[in-house]
C-alpha positions, 0 to 999 in steps of 0.5 A, spaced: 557 407 380 559 414 383 553 419 383 555 426 380 554 429 387 559 424 389 564 426 383 563 433 385 565 433 392 571 428 391 573 434 386 573 439 390 576 436 395 582 433 390 582 440 386 584 443 394 589 438 395 592 438 388 593 446 389 596 445 396 591 448 400 588 446 407 580 446 409 582 452 414 586 456 408 580 456 403 576 458 408 578 464 410 580 466 403 572 465 402 570 469 408 567 462 411 568 458 417 572 452 417 565 449 419 561 451 413 567 449 408 568 443 411 560 442 410 560 444 403 566 439 401 561 434 404 554 436 401 556 441 395 550 441 392 547 445 399 550 451 396 549 456 390 554 456 384 556 463 386 559 460 393 562 454 389 565 459 384 568 463 391 571 457 393 574 456 386 577 462 387 580 461 394 583 455 391 586 458 385 582 454 380 576 454 375 569 452 377 569 447 372 574 443 375 569 441 380 564 438 375 569 434 370 572 428 371 579 428 374 586 425 371 589 423 377 597 421 378 599 414 380 601 417 387 594 421 387 590 415 385 594 411 391 592 416 397 585 415 394 
């Protein structure tokens, strides 16, 4: 069974991909290095809600999308 942290990690990456953003694009808009952003996608609970909110704005989504269960399309499910 997936933990809450694993779900948030998956949601951040999936949301970024759904919005058509690369890690580098999000990092640039969020004013952080690509390395820092990649670390956040792997360990989001090492960072504050404020930092996750900045990332959500850089992606163009709402922060709650990182914490709610996502419904994947058939093609997204196959790519997981």
